[in-house]
N, C-alpha and C positions, 0 to 999 in steps of 0.2 A: 789407109784401111778404115772402113766404116765400123762404128760401134753399134751393136744391136742390144737394146735393153728390153728385157722381158717384163711387161707391164700388165699382163692379162689375168693373173691369178686372183682368187677371191679373198685370200687371207682370212679364212674362217676362224682361225685360232685367236684372232684379235677381237673377236666378238663384235660388240656394237660399234667399235671404231671403224670397221670397214663396211658397215651397212649403208653409209652415205658416200664414202670415198673409196677408190681403189687403193691398195696398199702403198704404192709409190707416192701417193699424195698425203700419207700420214706425216705429220710434222714432228721433227726433232728440234726442240728448242726454237720454235717459231718459223722454221724453214722445212719444206718437204724434203724427204730423202732424195727424191728425184732431182730437185734443184741443186742439192749438195753434190750429187753425182755429176750432173751436167757441168757445174762450175769447175769441178776437178778435171773433167775431160777437156774442157776449153782451155784451162790453164796449161794442160800438157800438149796443146796444139791439135786436138781432135774436135772437129765441128760437124762431121757428117754422121748423123744419128738416125737409126731405124728404131722406131717404137713398135714393139709387138703388143698390141692392145687386145682386150677381150672384155672382161668384166668392167662395166662403167667406163669403157674406152672413150666415150664422148667427153668425159671430164679431163682425161689426159690430153686429148686434142685441144680442148679449150685452154687448159693451163699452159701448154706450149705456145699457143697462138697469142696469149696475153703476156707472155714473158718478154723480158728485154734481152734474153740470151741470144748471142750471135751464133746460131747453129743453122744447119741445113737439115730440116726434119722431114722424114718420110714415115708413113704409117702402114702397118700390116695387121689386118684383123682376121684371124682364123676362127673367130667365134669364141663364145664364153666357155665351151666345153673342151676345147683343144688342150692337149698336153704340151709340155715345154718343147719337146722335140717336134711335135706337129706344128707349133708356132714358128720354130726355126725353119723348118722345111717350107712352110707356106711363104716365108719371107725371102726365099732364096733368090728370086729374080731381082731383088733390090740391092744385093751386094755382089761384089766381083768374085774372084777366086777364093777369097778367105774373108772371114768376118770375126770380129772380137765380140763375143757375147757376154753380157753381164745380167745378173738378176736385178730387178727393179727395187728390191728391198735390201740390197747390200751396198756397202761403201768401203773402199779400201784405198790406201795410198800406193798401190802398185805403180811402178814406173812402166807405163804402157809401151813406150818405144823399145825398152830393153826386152820386155816380154815378147813383143812381136818379132824382134830380131832373133830371139832364142828359138821361137817356133819355126821361123823361116829358114834357119840354118840346119833344121832337122829334116828327117824324112817322115815325120809324123803327120797323120791326117787330122789330129786334134791334139792340143796341149791344154791341160787343165791346171788351175792354180790351187795349191793346197797350203794349209797353214797348220801349225802345231796346236794340239789341245791335250791337256793332261787328263787322263781318265782318273776319276776320284776313287776307284776301287782297285783291288788286286785282281788281276786276270789269271784265270786258271784253265788249263786244258788237261784232259785225261783220256786214256785209251779204253778199249772195251773191257779190260780187266779192272777198271776203276783205279788205275795207277796214274798218278799225276805225272804228266809229261812236260808241263810248262807252268811256271808261276812267276809273275812279275808284278811288283807292287807299284801301283799308280803310274803305269807307263805313259810316255808321251807319244801320242798317235798323230797321224796326219789326216786332215779332212778337207773335202772339196768346198771352196768358199764361193762358188757361183761365178767365177770368171773363167773363160776359156776362149781359145782361138780354134775355129773349125774351118777346114777346107771344104769348099762346095763339092769337090770330087768324092768326099767321104760318103755323101748320100748315095752314090752308085754302089757302095759296098754293103748296103743295108737292105734287108727284105722289106718291101713296101708296107707290110702289116705292122712293122715296128713304129711307123710314124703316127699311127692312130692310137697308140697306147696312152692311157690317161696320166695326167699330172706329170710327175718326174719319172715315172716308170719307163717311158720310152727313152728318155735321155740316158738313164742308167744302162739300159740294154744296149743302146747305141755305143756308149763308152766300153761296155764289156766286149762287144763284137770287135771294136778297134783294138782293145787290149789283147784279145786272142790272136789278132793279126800282127801284133807288135807294132801297132801304128798309133798308140796313145802315149803321149809324153806328159811330163809334169814340170811345173815351175813352182819352186818352194818360196813362200812368202812369210817372213817372220815379223813383218811390220803390222801396222794398225789395220784392223778389219772389223766392220760392224754389220750385224744383221739382227733381225728381231722377228719373232713369230707370235709372241704373247704380250699382253700389257706389261708384265713384269720385265720381259726382255727389252721392251721399248724404253722403259725407264732406265735400264742399264745402258742401253745404246746412247741415250741422251747424255749420260754421265761420261761415257767413253769419248763422245764427240767433244765435250767441253775440255776434257783432259788433253785430247789430241791438238785442238786449236790453241790451247794455252801453252802447251809445250812447243808448238810450231812458232808461236809469237816470241817465246823466250829465246829461241835459237837464232832469231834475226839480229 
């Protein structure tokens, strides 16, 4: 199965850091997150990569051309204004019946072969990866009479971490107008439609996962990455 990496976003919340480089080329401890991701995929035996480029896509092409990574790279460019779902749909001719999609600004130690096997053993049109996150607040629900119906202190919730496997056949289930929705709006609607059809599955990942959207989160991601590799080395 090919891996498709979303590399086309602008990363505006990173401010000046993405004025010269697209977000996947931001460095975490002297290496770009894109390099870190690709090395992990190669380590797990996956070398067919589709890059969905957009904003400063020429720099992504140049980086891959200059790298020593042993991959078979293909590029899909839906333009700078395309949303995530639009980029995925635009790239559909480059993959077979299914594709493993990841965000270009996330890194995780998901066991990809196990994830693929889980999806393929189901009847789902897409399977998304979720991870736990603890809400720092007490969550409250109440009815029209202002009576509290639910109260839970700092619950552990599950959130989508930017990894999914999507069947190409799922595109036939979606109204065409959904593919042109901006940013992540189209992808969320895509998943909601599959959810309503009971064709959306989930894979729970409790291991390491890193993402960043702001300079502060970038610093935290660097620290997480150091801890991950230090722990990995100590286990050897």
